[in-house]
VMD Tcl script that draws the C-alpha trace (Angstrom):
set ca {
  {32.52 -0.40 28.75}
  {29.93 -3.20 28.97}
  {30.50 -6.35 27.00}
  {27.90 -7.00 24.27}
  {25.51 -9.82 25.08}
  {26.27 -12.76 22.77}
  {23.52 -14.18 20.63}
  {22.79 -17.42 22.49}
  {20.98 -18.94 19.50}
  {24.10 -18.51 17.37}
  {26.25 -20.13 20.03}
  {23.86 -23.08 20.36}
  {23.64 -23.51 16.58}
  {27.43 -23.82 16.41}
  {27.33 -26.70 18.88}
  {25.81 -28.94 16.23}
  {24.46 -32.40 16.78}
  {26.03 -34.66 19.33}
  {25.30 -37.94 20.97}
  {23.35 -38.02 24.21}
  {26.40 -39.36 26.05}
  {28.42 -36.40 24.77}
  {25.72 -33.95 25.86}
  {25.56 -35.51 29.33}
  {29.34 -35.44 29.68}
  {29.66 -31.83 28.52}
  {26.79 -30.57 30.65}
  {28.15 -32.43 33.70}
  {31.51 -30.77 33.05}
  {29.80 -27.37 32.85}
  {27.97 -27.92 36.14}
  {31.24 -28.98 37.76}
  {32.86 -25.77 36.51}
  {29.91 -23.70 37.78}
  {30.36 -25.44 41.13}
  {34.05 -24.51 41.11}
  {33.13 -20.87 40.40}
  {30.64 -20.85 43.27}
  {33.26 -22.41 45.54}
  {35.73 -19.68 44.58}
  {33.08 -17.04 45.31}
  {32.76 -18.34 48.88}
  {36.27 -17.09 49.50}
  {36.59 -14.17 47.08}
  {33.31 -12.62 48.22}
  {33.65 -13.94 51.78}
  {30.08 -15.20 51.41}
  {29.11 -18.66 52.66}
  {25.79 -18.43 50.81}
  {27.67 -19.68 47.75}
  {28.16 -23.06 49.49}
  {24.70 -24.40 48.61}
  {24.99 -23.55 44.88}
  {28.53 -25.02 44.83}
  {27.36 -28.27 46.39}
  {24.20 -28.40 44.28}
  {26.10 -27.90 41.00}
  {28.74 -30.49 41.85}
  {26.09 -32.94 43.06}
  {24.14 -32.51 39.83}
  {27.34 -33.04 37.84}
  {27.73 -36.41 39.59}
  {24.11 -37.28 38.81}
  {24.64 -36.43 35.14}
  {27.80 -38.56 35.06}
  {25.86 -41.49 36.52}
  {23.34 -41.01 33.70}
  {26.25 -40.75 31.24}
  {27.33 -44.27 32.26}
  {23.79 -45.52 31.59}
  {23.89 -44.04 28.08}
  {27.49 -44.74 27.03}
  {26.72 -48.30 25.84}
  {24.48 -46.68 23.20}
  {26.83 -44.24 21.43}
  {24.49 -43.57 18.52}
  {21.63 -42.39 20.76}
  {21.05 -38.71 20.07}
  {18.05 -37.99 22.29}
  {16.32 -39.15 25.41}
  {13.59 -40.55 23.15}
  {16.23 -42.80 21.54}
  {17.26 -44.06 24.98}
  {13.62 -44.54 26.04}
  {13.06 -46.67 22.92}
  {16.01 -48.82 24.00}
  {14.43 -49.30 27.43}
  {17.11 -47.36 29.34}
  {15.70 -45.62 32.41}
  {17.33 -42.24 33.10}
  {14.73 -41.12 35.61}
  {15.55 -40.23 39.18}
  {18.04 -38.36 41.29}
  {19.10 -41.01 43.81}
  {22.71 -41.90 43.22}
  {22.31 -45.49 44.41}
  {19.34 -46.18 42.10}
  {21.19 -44.75 39.11}
  {24.43 -46.55 40.02}
  {22.61 -49.88 40.38}
  {21.45 -49.55 36.73}
  {25.02 -49.07 35.43}
  {26.65 -52.20 34.01}
  {29.01 -54.02 36.40}
  {31.89 -53.39 33.99}
  {31.41 -49.60 34.19}
  {30.83 -49.80 37.95}
  {34.25 -51.43 38.24}
  {35.85 -48.73 36.08}
  {34.30 -45.98 38.21}
  {35.49 -47.70 41.40}
  {38.98 -48.12 39.94}
  {39.07 -44.43 39.08}
  {37.98 -43.56 42.63}
  {40.74 -45.82 43.95}
  {43.28 -43.98 41.85}
  {42.03 -40.53 42.94}
  {41.88 -41.39 46.65}
  {44.72 -43.89 46.94}
  {42.28 -46.27 48.69}
  {41.37 -49.59 47.10}
  {37.66 -49.37 46.31}
  {35.49 -51.97 44.63}
  {32.09 -51.38 43.03}
  {30.15 -52.09 46.24}
  {32.37 -49.77 48.27}
  {31.90 -47.00 45.71}
  {28.14 -47.40 46.06}
  {28.64 -46.77 49.78}
  {30.52 -43.58 48.90}
  {27.49 -42.40 46.95}
  {25.28 -43.14 49.95}
  {27.70 -41.26 52.22}
  {27.14 -38.18 50.06}
  {23.45 -38.36 50.94}
  {22.27 -40.43 47.96}
  {20.39 -37.46 46.48}
  {22.35 -34.37 47.46}
  {21.29 -32.49 44.33}
  {17.67 -32.44 45.51}
  {18.64 -31.84 49.15}
  {20.88 -28.86 48.39}
  {18.58 -27.49 45.69}
  {15.93 -27.08 48.38}
  {18.25 -26.25 51.29}
  {16.29 -23.09 52.06}
  {13.40 -25.34 53.16}
  {15.55 -27.14 55.75}
  {15.83 -26.00 59.34}
  {19.22 -25.77 61.02}
  {22.77 -26.12 59.80}
  {23.67 -28.78 57.25}
  {27.05 -30.03 56.10}
  {28.46 -32.39 53.54}
  {31.84 -34.08 53.25}
  {33.21 -31.67 50.64}
  {36.50 -33.54 50.05}
  {34.49 -36.72 49.40}
  {32.21 -34.83 47.00}
  {35.25 -33.44 45.16}
  {36.97 -36.84 44.97}
  {33.81 -38.54 43.75}
  {33.25 -35.93 41.05}
  {36.88 -36.07 39.94}
  {36.93 -39.87 39.82}
  {33.68 -40.10 37.90}
  {34.81 -37.41 35.48}
  {38.08 -39.22 34.82}
  {36.29 -42.56 34.32}
  {33.85 -40.87 31.94}
  {36.71 -39.29 29.96}
  {38.28 -42.70 29.46}
  {34.97 -44.32 28.47}
  {34.24 -41.49 26.09}
  {37.57 -41.65 24.28}
  {37.22 -45.40 23.84}
  {34.01 -45.01 21.86}
  {34.74 -41.76 20.01}
  {38.28 -40.36 20.16}
  {37.10 -37.06 18.64}
  {33.88 -36.52 20.64}
  {33.03 -32.83 21.06}
}
mol new
graphics top color blue
foreach p $ca { graphics top sphere $p radius 0.5 }
foreach p [lrange $ca 0 end-1] q [lrange $ca 1 end] { graphics top cylinder $p $q radius 0.2 }
display resetview
């Protein structure tokens, strides 16, 4: 028996209002989960075509977390318009450009989280190099992979470690400003 299709409008209405940082965090988490599902499908379906969506989703999750760290200093911002009014630039896909706009204090926290995840001491500048090693804009690259000739690879363990470290750093930052954030 087929499952009934849920009313998406009802589900969205239940979400209620939330800060922009909360929306970025939650959507990044959802993209990470979608990436995990695509990764699982590589093996369960024995289909390597799921690699590009897995990488793209996880890469976009990292991009959204970088944008989260640009927004977190403004916990009352509800919309992008609020952030634009404050002069915060969320535009772009390049990891290094986004990372360079994050406050040094949050850069250090991200690097410390990466150190903890990898067991390798990493400072803010070294973490920036990690982002560059991932291709600096892998979301765009892997989103349009069908346009590229030849075989392409990415350091998947590095992608996973980076996503995990950024997610953990974001969780900590989030609980410090709003212990009950949705």
